[in-house]
C-alpha positions in Angstrom: -30.8 -73.6 -52.8 -28.6 -71.7 -50.4 -28.1 -71.6 -46.7 -29.2 -68.0 -46.0 -29.2 -68.4 -42.2 -25.5 -69.0 -42.5 -25.2 -65.2 -42.8 -26.4 -64.7 -39.2 -23.9 -67.2 -38.0 -21.1 -65.6 -40.0 -22.0 -62.2 -38.5 -21.5 -63.7 -35.1 -18.2 -65.3 -36.2 -17.0 -61.9 -37.5 -17.8 -60.2 -34.2 -15.9 -62.8 -32.3 -12.9 -62.8 -34.7 -12.7 -59.0 -34.4 -12.6 -59.4 -30.6 -10.1 -62.2 -30.4 -7.9 -62.0 -33.6 -6.2 -58.6 -33.6 -4.1 -58.9 -36.7 -6.0 -58.2 -39.9 -3.8 -60.7 -41.8 -4.7 -63.5 -39.4 -8.4 -62.6 -39.5 -8.3 -62.6 -43.3 -6.7 -66.1 -43.4 -9.2 -67.3 -40.8 -12.2 -66.0 -42.8 -11.0 -67.7 -45.9 -11.1 -71.1 -44.2 -14.5 -70.4 -42.5 -16.0 -69.1 -45.8 -14.9 -72.3 -47.6 -16.4 -74.4 -44.7 -19.7 -72.5 -44.9 -19.8 -72.9 -48.7 -19.4 -76.6 -48.3 -22.7 -76.4 -46.4 -24.3 -74.6 -49.3 -23.9 -71.0 -48.0 -24.2 -68.7 -51.0 -24.9 -65.3 -49.3 -21.3 -64.3 -48.7 -21.8 -60.8 -50.0 -24.3 -60.0 -47.3 -21.4 -59.8 -44.9 -19.4 -57.3 -46.9 -18.6 -54.2 -44.8 -18.6 -55.8 -41.4 -14.9 -56.3 -41.3 -12.3 -55.2 -43.9 -10.4 -58.5 -43.3 -13.6 -60.4 -44.3 -13.9 -58.2 -47.4 -10.3 -58.9 -48.3 -10.8 -62.6 -47.9 -13.7 -62.6 -50.3 -11.7 -60.5 -52.8 -8.9 -63.0 -52.6 -11.2 -66.0 -53.0 -13.4 -64.4 -55.7 -11.6 -61.5 -57.4 -14.1 -61.6 -60.3 -16.9 -60.5 -58.0 -15.1 -57.2 -57.4 -14.1 -56.3 -61.0 -15.4 -53.1 -62.2 -16.9 -53.2 -65.7 
């Protein structure tokens, strides 16, 4: 059972990170830590946030490269 409402919170975090963390590399590293923290709370809807920030997408690709492999 996942924590679907975590997606709404992550969307707010992404907006705030874009406003306050200008460097893409820094945002990507920040997102990796936040994603892991959310996952420890049973968040399993990470892909719902794809497309909101390239840095978030890059973080997911680094954490889960198998999710992005083309068949």
